[in-house]
NURO-461108 format. One line per field, with one value per atom (N, C-alpha, C, CB): residue number from 1; y, x, z; residue in three letters; atom name. Coordinates in Angstrom, 3 decimals. Glycine has a CB too. Layout:
<sites>
i = [NUM/...]
north = [Y/...]
east = [X/...]
up = [Z/...]
aa = [ALA/...]
at = [CA/...]
</sites>
This chain:
<sites>
i = [1/1/1/1/2/2/2/2/3/3/3/3/4/4/4/4/5/5/5/5/6/6/6/6/7/7/7/7/8/8/8/8/9/9/9/9/10/10/10/10/11/11/11/11/12/12/12/12/13/13/13/13/14/14/14/14/15/15/15/15/16/16/16/16/17/17/17/17/18/18/18/18/19/19/19/19/20/20/20/20/21/21/21/21/22/22/22/22/23/23/23/23/24/24/24/24/25/25/25/25/26/26/26/26/27/27/27/27/28/28/28/28/29/29/29/29/30/30/30/30/31/31/31/31/32/32/32/32/33/33/33/33/34/34/34/34/35/35/35/35/36/36/36/36/37/37/37/37/38/38/38/38/39/39/39/39/40/40/40/40/41/41/41/41/42/42/42/42/43/43/43/43/44/44/44/44/45/45/45/45/46/46/46/46/47/47/47/47/48/48/48/48/49/49/49/49/50/50/50/50/51/51/51/51/52/52/52/52/53/53/53/53/54/54/54/54/55/55/55/55/56/56/56/56/57/57/57/57/58/58/58/58/59/59/59/59/60/60/60/60/61/61/61/61/62/62/62/62/63/63/63/63/64/64/64/64/65/65/65/65/66/66/66/66/67/67/67/67/68/68/68/68/69/69/69/69/70/70/70/70/71/71/71/71/72/72/72/72/73/73/73/73/74/74/74/74/75/75/75/75/76/76/76/76/77/77/77/77/78/78/78/78/79/79/79/79/80/80/80/80/81/81/81/81/82/82/82/82/83/83/83/83/84/84/84/84/85/85/85/85/86/86/86/86/87/87/87/87/88/88/88/88/89/89/89/89/90/90/90/90/91/91/91/91/92/92/92/92/93/93/93/93/94/94/94/94/95/95/95/95/96/96/96/96/97/97/97/97/98/98/98/98/99/99/99/99/100/100/100/100/101/101/101/101/102/102/102/102/103/103/103/103/104/104/104/104/105/105/105/105/106/106/106/106/107/107/107/107/108/108/108/108/109/109/109/109/110/110/110/110/111/111/111/111/112/112/112/112/113/113/113/113/114/114/114/114/115/115/115/115/116/116/116/116/117/117/117/117/118/118/118/118/119/119/119/119/120/120/120/120/121/121/121/121/122/122/122/122/123/123/123/123/124/124/124/124/125/125/125/125/126/126/126/126/127/127/127/127/128/128/128/128/129/129/129/129/130/130/130/130/131/131/131/131/132/132/132/132/133/133/133/133/134/134/134/134/135/135/135/135/136/136/136/136/137/137/137/137/138/138/138/138/139/139/139/139/140/140/140/140/141/141/141/141/142/142/142/142/143/143/143/143/144/144/144/144/145/145/145/145/146/146/146/146]
north = [-14.066/-12.925/-13.026/-12.459/-14.064/-14.102/-13.062/-15.284/-12.382/-11.583/-10.116/-11.647/-10.008/-8.816/-8.102/-9.150/-6.933/-6.081/-6.253/-4.525/-6.665/-6.964/-5.560/-8.227/-5.133/-3.913/-4.279/-2.597/-3.593/-3.705/-3.309/-2.944/-3.931/-3.442/-2.019/-3.866/-1.363/-0.108/0.831/-0.005/0.416/0.894/0.597/0.453/-0.824/-0.617/0.169/-1.586/0.614/1.285/2.697/1.190/3.298/4.399/4.370/4.443/3.315/3.119/3.010/1.963/2.586/2.563/4.001/1.644/4.579/5.949/6.970/6.695/6.800/7.584/7.296/7.267/6.012/5.544/6.004/4.047/6.124/6.419/8.084/5.958/8.677/10.217/10.604/10.598/9.498/10.218/9.732/9.746/9.103/8.821/9.963/8.060/10.911/11.846/12.937/12.520/12.449/13.219/14.500/13.651/14.833/15.781/15.269/16.215/16.505/16.056/15.503/17.256/14.566/14.025/14.759/12.213/15.292/16.094/15.342/17.563/15.426/14.914/15.355/15.436/16.094/16.728/16.079/18.597/15.695/14.814/13.606/14.654/12.950/11.425/11.430/10.594/12.451/12.788/12.725/14.431/13.677/13.901/12.498/15.274/11.949/10.796/9.560/10.390/9.343/8.472/8.931/8.053/9.989/10.499/10.278/9.703/10.663/10.638/11.789/9.537/11.975/13.205/13.197/13.213/14.704/14.782/14.004/16.754/14.106/13.458/12.008/13.568/11.245/10.062/9.713/9.801/10.536/10.440/10.519/11.481/11.512/11.747/10.416/13.014/9.875/8.591/7.557/8.126/7.437/6.416/6.620/6.540/7.874/8.255/7.672/10.064/8.014/7.839/6.444/8.450/5.307/4.054/3.450/3.621/3.989/3.591/4.125/4.155/5.054/5.778/4.675/7.473/4.270/3.312/1.860/2.911/1.557/0.375/0.566/0.026/1.481/1.815/2.023/0.697/2.294/2.355/3.810/1.659/4.995/6.286/7.012/6.826/8.214/9.155/10.573/9.265/11.302/12.666/13.746/12.481/14.915/15.929/16.465/17.103/17.126/17.812/18.866/18.447/18.467/19.357/19.144/21.047/18.168/18.031/17.003/17.500/17.007/15.728/14.532/15.522/13.525/12.128/11.539/11.552/10.622/10.278/8.540/11.097/7.736/6.277/5.897/5.727/5.153/4.638/3.553/4.032/3.013/1.860/0.435/1.645/0.257/-0.951/-0.398/-1.296/0.780/1.441/1.370/3.053/1.614/1.747/0.498/2.592/-0.689/-1.856/-2.588/-2.582/-2.329/-2.970/-2.089/-2.641/-0.857/-0.242/-0.620/1.361/-1.004/-1.727/-2.707/-1.963/-3.690/-4.949/-4.981/-5.397/-3.918/-3.755/-3.353/-2.857/-2.426/-1.583/-2.714/0.043/-3.578/-4.745/-5.542/-5.880/-6.155/-7.091/-6.572/-7.226/-5.017/-4.390/-4.428/-3.310/-4.108/-3.965/-5.407/-3.311/-6.423/-7.758/-8.362/-8.612/-8.102/-8.635/-7.557/-8.914/-6.388/-5.516/-5.884/-3.755/-6.456/-6.899/-8.249/-6.924/-8.986/-10.327/-10.061/-11.026/-9.444/-9.114/-8.503/-8.412/-7.554/-6.784/-7.492/-5.239/-7.794/-8.684/-10.031/-8.610/-10.754/-11.916/-12.503/-12.464/-11.969/-12.482/-11.357/-12.808/-9.923/-9.171/-8.229/-10.174/-8.236/-7.379/-6.091/-7.623/-4.988/-3.726/-3.117/-3.188/-2.273/-1.538/-1.026/-0.367/-0.338/0.360/-0.756/1.249/-2.077/-3.149/-3.889/-4.359/-4.068/-4.710/-3.842/-5.061/-2.602/-1.659/-1.770/-0.160/-2.051/-2.047/-3.374/-1.816/-4.300/-5.759/-6.117/-6.672/-5.479/-5.630/-4.851/-5.039/-4.061/-3.264/-4.191/-1.805/-4.689/-5.693/-6.832/-6.542/-7.694/-8.859/-8.575/-9.373/-7.608/-7.422/-7.507/-6.300/-7.444/-7.520/-9.008/-6.723/-9.756/-11.281/-12.354/-11.580/-12.010/-13.036/-13.556/-12.266/-14.699/-15.416/-14.992/-17.039/-15.028/-14.649/-16.005/-14.294/-17.325/-18.221/-17.947/-19.540/-17.807/-17.330/-16.096/-17.373/-15.227/-13.922/-14.307/-12.747/-15.035/-15.647/-16.142/-16.861/-17.093/-18.003/-17.003/-19.148/-16.297/-15.311/-14.270/-14.542/-13.863/-12.932/-13.648/-12.727/-14.923/-15.677/-16.308/-16.782/-16.526/-16.744/-15.641/-17.369/-14.318/-13.149/-12.956/-11.664/-13.072/-12.759/-13.712/-13.060/-14.984/-16.039/-15.980/-17.396/-15.452/-15.459/-14.290/-15.681/-12.904/-11.719/-11.305/-10.612/-11.860/-11.594/-10.363/-11.647/-9.756/-8.639/-8.651/-7.290/-7.827/-7.572/-7.476/-6.559/-7.488/-7.501/-6.435/-8.737/-5.113/-4.173/-3.244/-4.835/-4.038/-3.239/-3.601/-3.439/-2.974/-2.962/-2.250/-2.628/-2.004/-1.177/0.332/-1.746/0.746/2.213/2.651/2.599/4.032/4.899/4.845/6.252/4.586/4.352/3.747/5.620/2.629/1.862/1.248/0.972/0.754/0.029/0.932/-1.159/2.237/3.282/2.942/3.772/2.095/1.951/3.038/1.135/2.690/3.855/3.314/4.837/3.086/2.169/3.026/1.824/3.081/3.602/3.097/4.010/3.908/3.284/2.644/4.384]
east = [0.592/-0.012/-1.617/0.405/-1.955/-3.470/-3.951/-3.788/-3.012/-3.470/-3.731/-2.674/-3.340/-3.512/-5.045/-3.007/-5.089/-6.427/-7.083/-6.213/-8.223/-8.779/-9.507/-9.775/-9.004/-9.542/-9.804/-8.444/-10.905/-11.251/-10.163/-12.407/-10.298/-9.575/-9.452/-10.143/-10.476/-10.671/-9.495/-12.068/-9.822/-9.002/-7.502/-9.514/-7.078/-5.878/-5.253/-5.584/-6.237/-5.659/-5.443/-6.500/-6.091/-6.001/-4.551/-7.193/-4.461/-3.234/-2.033/-3.331/-1.957/-0.869/-0.638/-1.178/-1.656/-1.633/-0.643/-3.609/-1.530/-0.733/0.923/-1.428/1.113/2.372/3.320/2.320/2.687/3.451/3.713/2.435/2.687/2.684/3.818/1.207/3.784/4.689/6.106/4.110/6.453/7.677/8.743/7.783/8.589/9.447/9.512/8.845/8.837/8.977/8.050/10.438/7.141/6.157/5.033/5.822/4.197/3.071/1.880/2.584/1.234/0.233/-1.086/0.094/-1.709/-2.914/-4.048/-2.885/-5.330/-6.500/-6.527/-7.732/-6.236/-6.468/-5.339/-6.343/-3.981/-2.961/-3.617/-1.715/-4.275/-4.713/-5.816/-5.264/-6.820/-7.972/-7.187/-8.689/-6.037/-5.780/-5.104/-4.723/-4.467/-3.594/-4.650/-2.534/-5.656/-6.624/-7.660/-7.183/-7.873/-9.103/-10.350/-9.250/-10.507/-11.551/-11.880/-11.491/-12.886/-13.452/-12.785/-15.182/-12.755/-11.932/-13.021/-11.578/-14.112/-15.232/-14.894/-16.776/-14.546/-14.105/-13.008/-13.778/-11.942/-10.718/-11.040/-9.738/-11.633/-12.039/-12.751/-13.068/-13.764/-14.249/-13.401/-14.978/-12.562/-11.618/-10.683/-10.810/-10.061/-9.114/-9.825/-8.948/-11.051/-11.757/-11.833/-13.075/-12.051/-12.156/-10.676/-12.547/-9.718/-8.317/-7.714/-7.408/-8.397/-7.955/-8.459/-8.768/-9.854/-10.799/-9.600/-12.889/-9.085/-8.389/-6.862/-8.363/-6.648/-5.323/-4.144/-4.942/-4.507/-3.584/-3.169/-4.260/-3.782/-3.427/-3.673/-4.087/-3.203/-3.330/-3.753/-1.801/-4.773/-4.820/-5.724/-5.603/-4.999/-5.644/-6.790/-4.530/-7.633/-8.488/-7.975/-9.530/-8.280/-7.663/-6.364/-8.001/-5.918/-4.124/-3.637/-3.393/-2.355/-1.618/-2.222/0.186/-2.284/-2.366/-0.951/-2.840/-0.720/0.054/0.138/0.037/0.650/0.742/1.323/1.844/0.579/1.068/1.998/-0.187/2.925/3.591/3.091/4.049/1.925/1.029/0.702/-0.587/0.210/-0.411/0.832/-1.048/2.203/3.171/3.688/4.293/3.386/3.920/2.785/4.410/1.921/0.640/0.877/-1.039/1.085/1.077/2.393/0.929/3.413/4.485/4.372/5.394/3.419/2.992/2.467/1.963/1.436/0.662/1.300/-0.257/2.196/3.016/4.025/3.900/4.518/5.532/4.636/5.970/3.605/2.772/2.437/1.325/2.117/1.968/2.838/1.705/3.850/5.331/5.935/6.678/5.688/6.037/5.131/5.970/3.872/3.045/3.086/1.600/3.288/3.422/4.729/3.389/5.815/6.996/6.995/7.778/6.318/5.738/5.171/4.735/4.029/3.289/3.784/2.451/4.761/5.424/6.870/5.667/7.578/8.696/8.602/9.603/7.839/7.793/6.656/7.790/5.476/4.483/4.450/2.877/5.066/5.197/3.722/5.479/2.997/1.659/2.168/0.444/1.461/1.615/1.692/0.439/2.376/2.494/1.163/3.428/0.260/-0.824/-1.733/-1.473/-1.748/-2.801/-2.247/-2.935/-0.713/-0.187/-0.377/1.313/-0.490/-0.635/-2.009/-0.353/-3.246/-4.510/-4.678/-5.473/-4.048/-4.245/-3.720/-3.571/-2.425/-1.608/-2.428/-0.028/-3.144/-3.812/-4.977/-4.392/-5.426/-6.948/-5.878/-8.155/-4.843/-4.265/-3.858/-3.264/-3.087/-2.549/-3.475/-1.926/-4.411/-5.538/-5.825/-7.081/-5.716/-6.457/-5.261/-7.621/-4.177/-2.993/-2.486/-1.656/-2.429/-2.285/-0.629/-2.585/-0.344/1.047/2.058/1.121/1.531/2.397/2.679/1.844/1.676/2.067/2.636/1.126/2.803/3.379/5.033/2.651/5.001/6.583/7.073/6.741/6.522/6.884/7.160/5.720/6.192/6.543/7.725/5.371/7.677/8.903/10.239/8.792/10.320/11.525/11.868/11.432/10.832/11.015/11.293/10.094/10.878/11.223/13.013/10.083/13.204/14.572/15.579/14.672/15.142/16.115/16.017/15.961/15.076/15.094/15.540/13.768/15.400/15.891/17.105/14.860/17.618/18.757/19.028/19.662/17.791/17.854/16.445/18.134/16.099/15.145/13.487/15.613/13.639/12.637/11.641/12.050/12.489/11.602/11.012/10.636/11.090/10.604/11.356/9.141/12.219/12.962/12.600/14.102/11.290/10.402/11.145/10.388/11.537/11.797/10.727/13.344/10.513/9.415/9.521/9.375/8.223/8.079/9.249/7.795/10.208/10.998/10.491/11.547/9.048/8.308/7.475/7.466/7.204/6.365/4.969/6.760/4.694/3.287/2.512/3.066/1.132/0.262/-0.998/0.193/-1.703/-2.852/-4.011/-2.809/-4.872/-5.899/-7.417/-5.823/-8.403/-9.474/-10.253/-10.374]
up = [11.689/11.502/11.681/10.195/12.398/12.836/13.653/13.571/14.533/15.267/14.651/16.289/13.488/12.777/12.677/11.434/12.915/12.930/11.680/13.155/11.431/10.233/9.696/10.424/8.558/8.030/6.414/8.304/5.794/4.466/3.494/4.246/2.193/1.084/1.058/-0.098/1.040/1.040/1.930/1.524/3.151/4.140/4.124/5.270/3.580/3.163/2.001/3.079/1.053/-0.006/0.455/-1.249/1.462/2.212/2.907/3.194/3.750/4.416/3.525/5.217/2.495/1.544/1.140/0.307/0.867/-0.004/1.167/-0.356/2.413/3.448/3.620/4.834/3.724/3.959/2.796/4.127/1.498/0.178/0.338/-1.356/0.598/1.026/2.094/1.708/2.995/4.310/4.199/5.970/2.903/2.882/2.886/1.878/2.238/1.806/3.236/0.277/4.251/5.506/5.633/5.630/4.455/4.473/5.158/3.199/5.969/6.638/5.582/7.537/5.976/4.930/5.451/4.898/4.335/4.680/4.141/4.107/4.344/3.880/2.328/4.764/1.948/0.329/-0.362/0.112/0.134/-0.429/-0.593/0.394/0.378/0.035/-0.975/1.366/-1.087/-1.623/-3.371/-0.871/-3.345/-4.812/-5.412/-5.023/-4.497/-4.855/-5.249/-3.509/-4.387/-4.731/-5.673/-3.632/-5.977/-6.857/-6.066/-8.313/-4.859/-4.173/-3.196/-3.607/-2.787/-2.237/-0.777/-2.239/-0.312/1.111/2.373/1.561/1.832/2.772/2.958/2.131/1.674/1.720/2.706/0.548/2.400/3.114/4.520/2.721/5.030/6.430/7.141/6.428/6.309/6.715/7.049/5.839/6.007/5.860/7.194/4.386/7.255/8.660/9.918/8.943/9.862/11.070/11.309/11.061/10.260/10.269/10.914/8.808/10.205/10.530/11.993/9.348/12.196/13.501/14.680/13.675/14.525/15.526/15.421/14.683/14.235/14.070/14.759/12.473/15.013/15.705/14.772/16.670/13.670/12.502/12.081/11.297/12.494/12.202/13.360/11.073/13.309/14.482/13.749/15.418/14.152/13.493/14.538/11.865/14.744/15.465/14.388/15.982/15.413/14.322/13.342/14.961/12.028/10.749/11.030/10.621/11.583/11.493/10.503/13.013/10.438/9.460/9.966/9.596/9.123/9.219/9.674/7.847/10.537/10.987/11.201/11.895/10.787/10.821/12.435/9.494/12.931/14.273/13.664/15.394/14.716/14.431/13.796/15.502/14.414/13.688/12.196/14.601/12.056/10.841/9.963/11.080/10.379/9.255/8.821/9.595/9.805/9.499/8.677/10.769/8.655/8.122/6.654/9.182/6.434/5.070/4.319/5.172/5.036/4.261/3.774/4.744/4.483/4.103/2.633/5.058/2.677/1.555/0.210/1.888/0.630/-0.569/-0.923/-0.023/-0.057/-0.445/-1.627/1.055/-0.890/-1.648/-3.345/-0.725/-3.208/-4.472/-5.196/-4.483/-4.689/-5.617/-6.234/-4.516/-5.348/-5.710/-6.845/-4.475/-6.713/-7.630/-8.843/-6.988/-8.728/-10.185/-10.743/-10.018/-10.224/-10.604/-11.333/-9.496/-10.836/-11.384/-12.529/-10.543/-12.640/-13.725/-14.958/-13.315/-14.672/-15.742/-16.200/-15.179/-15.420/-15.831/-16.023/-15.033/-15.426/-15.781/-16.834/-14.659/-16.484/-17.632/-18.659/-17.068/-18.735/-19.808/-19.806/-21.136/-18.734/-18.901/-18.793/-17.796/-19.421/-19.765/-18.271/-20.766/-18.006/-16.727/-16.180/-16.901/-16.963/-16.507/-15.948/-17.625/-16.863/-16.528/-15.073/-17.924/-15.316/-13.946/-12.860/-13.950/-12.886/-11.701/-11.151/-12.089/-12.094/-11.661/-10.939/-12.782/-11.732/-11.335/-9.980/-12.330/-9.739/-8.455/-7.437/-8.575/-7.807/-6.746/-6.194/-7.343/-7.056/-6.726/-5.950/-8.594/-6.386/-5.942/-4.737/-6.714/-4.270/-3.163/-1.972/-3.251/-1.918/-0.683/-0.422/-1.087/-1.351/-1.293/-1.360/-2.751/-1.644/-1.838/-0.368/-2.688/-0.089/0.984/1.577/0.544/2.807/3.156/2.678/4.935/2.765/2.128/0.610/2.301/-0.076/-1.425/-1.834/-2.093/-0.934/-1.081/-0.825/0.083/0.405/0.611/-0.556/1.642/-1.156/-2.169/-3.356/-2.460/-3.822/-4.904/-4.771/-5.124/-3.768/-3.149/-3.469/-1.388/-2.918/-3.108/-4.614/-2.110/-5.273/-6.453/-7.366/-6.782/-7.160/-7.968/-7.561/-7.466/-6.333/-5.813/-6.675/-4.108/-6.364/-7.369/-8.548/-7.277/-9.255/-10.860/-11.326/-11.534/-10.558/-11.193/-10.467/-11.226/-9.540/-8.787/-7.910/-9.608/-7.471/-6.644/-5.857/-7.516/-5.080/-4.426/-4.946/-3.967/-6.540/-7.441/-7.219/-7.444/-7.332/-7.597/-6.430/-8.222/-5.022/-3.817/-2.686/-3.496/-2.151/-0.873/0.150/-1.012/0.212/1.070/0.782/2.852/-0.137/-0.233/-1.222/-0.734/-0.913/-1.862/-3.069/-1.731/-3.729/-5.220/-5.916/-5.901/-5.221/-6.135/-7.255/-5.540/-7.120/-8.271/-8.900/-7.844/-8.646/-9.037/-9.101/-10.241/-7.874/-7.662/-7.367/-6.746/-8.192/-7.966/-7.693/-9.115/-6.807/-6.249/-6.641/-4.527/-7.325/-7.218/-6.791/-8.150/-6.280/-5.660/-6.984/-4.708]
aa = [MET/MET/MET/MET/ASN/ASN/ASN/ASN/SER/SER/SER/SER/ARG/ARG/ARG/ARG/VAL/VAL/VAL/VAL/SER/SER/SER/SER/ILE/ILE/ILE/ILE/SER/SER/SER/SER/THR/THR/THR/THR/SER/SER/SER/SER/SER/SER/SER/SER/GLU/GLU/GLU/GLU/ASN/ASN/ASN/ASN/TYR/TYR/TYR/TYR/LEU/LEU/LEU/LEU/GLU/GLU/GLU/GLU/ALA/ALA/ALA/ALA/ILE/ILE/ILE/ILE/TYR/TYR/TYR/TYR/ARG/ARG/ARG/ARG/LEU/LEU/LEU/LEU/SER/SER/SER/SER/LYS/LYS/LYS/LYS/ASP/ASP/ASP/ASP/GLY/GLY/GLY/GLY/ALA/ALA/ALA/ALA/PRO/PRO/PRO/PRO/VAL/VAL/VAL/VAL/ARG/ARG/ARG/ARG/SER/SER/SER/SER/VAL/VAL/VAL/VAL/ASP/ASP/ASP/ASP/VAL/VAL/VAL/VAL/SER/SER/SER/SER/THR/THR/THR/THR/MET/MET/MET/MET/LEU/LEU/LEU/LEU/GLY/GLY/GLY/GLY/VAL/VAL/VAL/VAL/SER/SER/SER/SER/LYS/LYS/LYS/LYS/ALA/ALA/ALA/ALA/SER/SER/SER/SER/VAL/VAL/VAL/VAL/ASN/ASN/ASN/ASN/LYS/LYS/LYS/LYS/ALA/ALA/ALA/ALA/VAL/VAL/VAL/VAL/SER/SER/SER/SER/VAL/VAL/VAL/VAL/LEU/LEU/LEU/LEU/ARG/ARG/ARG/ARG/GLU/GLU/GLU/GLU/ALA/ALA/ALA/ALA/GLY/GLY/GLY/GLY/MET/MET/MET/MET/VAL/VAL/VAL/VAL/ASP/ASP/ASP/ASP/GLN/GLN/GLN/GLN/GLU/GLU/GLU/GLU/LEU/LEU/LEU/LEU/TYR/TYR/TYR/TYR/GLY/GLY/GLY/GLY/SER/SER/SER/SER/ILE/ILE/ILE/ILE/LEU/LEU/LEU/LEU/LEU/LEU/LEU/LEU/THR/THR/THR/THR/PRO/PRO/PRO/PRO/SER/SER/SER/SER/GLY/GLY/GLY/GLY/LYS/LYS/LYS/LYS/GLU/GLU/GLU/GLU/ARG/ARG/ARG/ARG/ALA/ALA/ALA/ALA/LYS/LYS/LYS/LYS/GLU/GLU/GLU/GLU/VAL/VAL/VAL/VAL/PHE/PHE/PHE/PHE/HIS/HIS/HIS/HIS/ARG/ARG/ARG/ARG/HIS/HIS/HIS/HIS/CYS/CYS/CYS/CYS/MET/MET/MET/MET/LEU/LEU/LEU/LEU/LYS/LYS/LYS/LYS/THR/THR/THR/THR/PHE/PHE/PHE/PHE/LEU/LEU/LEU/LEU/THR/THR/THR/THR/GLU/GLU/GLU/GLU/ILE/ILE/ILE/ILE/LEU/LEU/LEU/LEU/GLY/GLY/GLY/GLY/VAL/VAL/VAL/VAL/ARG/ARG/ARG/ARG/THR/THR/THR/THR/GLU/GLU/GLU/GLU/ILE/ILE/ILE/ILE/ALA/ALA/ALA/ALA/GLU/GLU/GLU/GLU/GLU/GLU/GLU/GLU/ASP/ASP/ASP/ASP/ALA/ALA/ALA/ALA/CYS/CYS/CYS/CYS/ARG/ARG/ARG/ARG/MET/MET/MET/MET/GLU/GLU/GLU/GLU/HIS/HIS/HIS/HIS/VAL/VAL/VAL/VAL/ILE/ILE/ILE/ILE/SER/SER/SER/SER/ASP/ASP/ASP/ASP/GLU/GLU/GLU/GLU/THR/THR/THR/THR/MET/MET/MET/MET/VAL/VAL/VAL/VAL/ARG/ARG/ARG/ARG/LEU/LEU/LEU/LEU/THR/THR/THR/THR/GLY/GLY/GLY/GLY/TYR/TYR/TYR/TYR/LEU/LEU/LEU/LEU/GLN/GLN/GLN/GLN/LYS/LYS/LYS/LYS/LEU/LEU/LEU/LEU/LEU/LEU/LEU/LEU/GLY/GLY/GLY/GLY/HIS/HIS/HIS/HIS/HIS/HIS/HIS/HIS/SER/SER/SER/SER/GLY/GLY/GLY/GLY/CYS/CYS/CYS/CYS/ASN/ASN/ASN/ASN/GLN/GLN/GLN/GLN/GLU/GLU/GLU/GLU/PHE/PHE/PHE/PHE/ASN/ASN/ASN/ASN/SER/SER/SER/SER/CYS/CYS/CYS/CYS/GLY/GLY/GLY/GLY/CYS/CYS/CYS/CYS/GLN/GLN/GLN/GLN/CYS/CYS/CYS/CYS/GLN/GLN/GLN/GLN/GLU/GLU/GLU/GLU]
at = [N/CA/C/CB/N/CA/C/CB/N/CA/C/CB/N/CA/C/CB/N/CA/C/CB/N/CA/C/CB/N/CA/C/CB/N/CA/C/CB/N/CA/C/CB/N/CA/C/CB/N/CA/C/CB/N/CA/C/CB/N/CA/C/CB/N/CA/C/CB/N/CA/C/CB/N/CA/C/CB/N/CA/C/CB/N/CA/C/CB/N/CA/C/CB/N/CA/C/CB/N/CA/C/CB/N/CA/C/CB/N/CA/C/CB/N/CA/C/CB/N/CA/C/CB/N/CA/C/CB/N/CA/C/CB/N/CA/C/CB/N/CA/C/CB/N/CA/C/CB/N/CA/C/CB/N/CA/C/CB/N/CA/C/CB/N/CA/C/CB/N/CA/C/CB/N/CA/C/CB/N/CA/C/CB/N/CA/C/CB/N/CA/C/CB/N/CA/C/CB/N/CA/C/CB/N/CA/C/CB/N/CA/C/CB/N/CA/C/CB/N/CA/C/CB/N/CA/C/CB/N/CA/C/CB/N/CA/C/CB/N/CA/C/CB/N/CA/C/CB/N/CA/C/CB/N/CA/C/CB/N/CA/C/CB/N/CA/C/CB/N/CA/C/CB/N/CA/C/CB/N/CA/C/CB/N/CA/C/CB/N/CA/C/CB/N/CA/C/CB/N/CA/C/CB/N/CA/C/CB/N/CA/C/CB/N/CA/C/CB/N/CA/C/CB/N/CA/C/CB/N/CA/C/CB/N/CA/C/CB/N/CA/C/CB/N/CA/C/CB/N/CA/C/CB/N/CA/C/CB/N/CA/C/CB/N/CA/C/CB/N/CA/C/CB/N/CA/C/CB/N/CA/C/CB/N/CA/C/CB/N/CA/C/CB/N/CA/C/CB/N/CA/C/CB/N/CA/C/CB/N/CA/C/CB/N/CA/C/CB/N/CA/C/CB/N/CA/C/CB/N/CA/C/CB/N/CA/C/CB/N/CA/C/CB/N/CA/C/CB/N/CA/C/CB/N/CA/C/CB/N/CA/C/CB/N/CA/C/CB/N/CA/C/CB/N/CA/C/CB/N/CA/C/CB/N/CA/C/CB/N/CA/C/CB/N/CA/C/CB/N/CA/C/CB/N/CA/C/CB/N/CA/C/CB/N/CA/C/CB/N/CA/C/CB/N/CA/C/CB/N/CA/C/CB/N/CA/C/CB/N/CA/C/CB/N/CA/C/CB/N/CA/C/CB/N/CA/C/CB/N/CA/C/CB/N/CA/C/CB/N/CA/C/CB/N/CA/C/CB/N/CA/C/CB/N/CA/C/CB/N/CA/C/CB/N/CA/C/CB/N/CA/C/CB/N/CA/C/CB/N/CA/C/CB/N/CA/C/CB/N/CA/C/CB/N/CA/C/CB/N/CA/C/CB/N/CA/C/CB/N/CA/C/CB/N/CA/C/CB/N/CA/C/CB/N/CA/C/CB/N/CA/C/CB/N/CA/C/CB/N/CA/C/CB/N/CA/C/CB/N/CA/C/CB/N/CA/C/CB/N/CA/C/CB/N/CA/C/CB/N/CA/C/CB/N/CA/C/CB/N/CA/C/CB/N/CA/C/CB/N/CA/C/CB/N/CA/C/CB]
</sites>
C-alpha cells in the first residue's frame, strides 16, 4: 500500500462520510456531507476539491459527489478500520459507545496496516465473526465527526 495517494486525516473523514452516504444508492450532495459532519458547505466544497485533485471523487458543478474506484477503495479501508477499532474498544475493552466512536475516529488515521491486520484477525478469532464490520453500511453504527 505504499503507492497509496497521501491525503490528510480531514480528507479521509470526508471520504468516509461520502462513502457512508452513498451506500444506500442515493446521490451524495454537499449539504448531506455538511450535515453529517457538522461542518459548513464551504468546508465540504474545499474538501471535495482536494479529493477531486487526489483522484478520489468526481463532481460536476453543483452536482452529486461520486467516489472514483480508488476513492471508494480508500473509503472502505477507512470505514473498516473505524469499525474494527470501535468494536475492539466497545466489545473487548468495555469503552462506552460514544467514547469509542470518538476514539476510533481519531485512531483510524494513524494505525499501521500491520497492526490493523493483526487486530482484525484477533477480533475475528475472539468474537467468532467478522467483528462488527463486513464492509456493509452502518453495520457497526459508525458516526465519525470532525
